[in-house]
C-alpha positions in Angstrom: 53.1 -45.2 23.6 50.4 -47.5 22.6 51.9 -50.5 23.6 53.6 -48.7 26.9 49.8 -48.4 27.8 48.4 -51.7 26.4 52.0 -53.6 28.8 50.5 -51.9 31.8 47.0 -52.9 31.1 48.4 -56.7 30.8 49.9 -55.9 34.4 47.6 -54.2 36.4 44.2 -56.1 34.7 42.9 -57.1 37.9 44.2 -54.5 40.4 41.0 -52.6 41.1 40.8 -48.9 42.0 38.7 -46.8 45.2 35.4 -47.4 43.0 35.7 -50.7 42.0 36.9 -50.4 38.3 39.1 -52.7 37.7 42.8 -50.9 36.4 42.9 -52.7 32.6 39.0 -51.6 32.0 40.5 -47.9 32.4 43.4 -48.9 30.1 41.1 -50.6 27.7 39.5 -47.8 25.9 42.2 -45.1 27.3 43.3 -42.7 24.7 46.3 -40.9 23.4 46.0 -37.4 24.4 49.0 -35.1 23.7 50.0 -32.5 26.2 52.3 -29.4 25.3 55.1 -31.9 24.2 54.1 -35.0 26.2 51.6 -38.0 25.1 50.2 -39.0 28.0 47.3 -41.4 27.9 43.7 -40.5 29.8 40.8 -43.0 30.9 37.8 -42.5 28.4 34.9 -40.3 29.8 32.4 -43.0 30.4 34.8 -45.2 32.7 35.5 -42.0 34.8 31.8 -41.4 34.9 31.4 -44.6 35.6 34.1 -45.1 38.1 32.4 -41.9 40.3 29.1 -43.0 40.3 30.1 -46.1 42.0 32.6 -43.9 44.2 30.0 -43.1 46.6 33.0 -40.3 47.4 31.0 -36.9 48.6 32.8 -35.3 46.0 32.0 -37.1 43.1 28.7 -35.6 43.0 29.1 -32.0 42.2 31.8 -33.2 39.5 28.8 -35.6 37.6 26.6 -32.7 36.0 29.7 -31.4 34.7 31.2 -35.2 33.1 27.9 -35.7 31.5 27.8 -32.3 29.9 30.6 -33.0 28.4 30.5 -36.5 27.2 26.9 -34.9 25.7 28.6 -32.4 23.5 31.3 -34.3 22.6 28.7 -37.5 21.5 28.1 -37.5 17.4 25.1 -35.4 16.4 22.9 -38.3 15.2 
């Protein structure tokens, strides 16, 4: 699956999303995640946050505080 997601990134590296973040940028740092018996590729949380910060959609500011808390809780303790 990792090879397939890298291939997708190579093929779509220059495709901008609504937020201006390019698909290849998201795919480059994406992580495999197993949900039941299916492996899916999910964008890195930092990339999701960055895309929501720049998208400018009315719904994004409502979810950002939740994402910031999750990001802070997910960081290793120093």
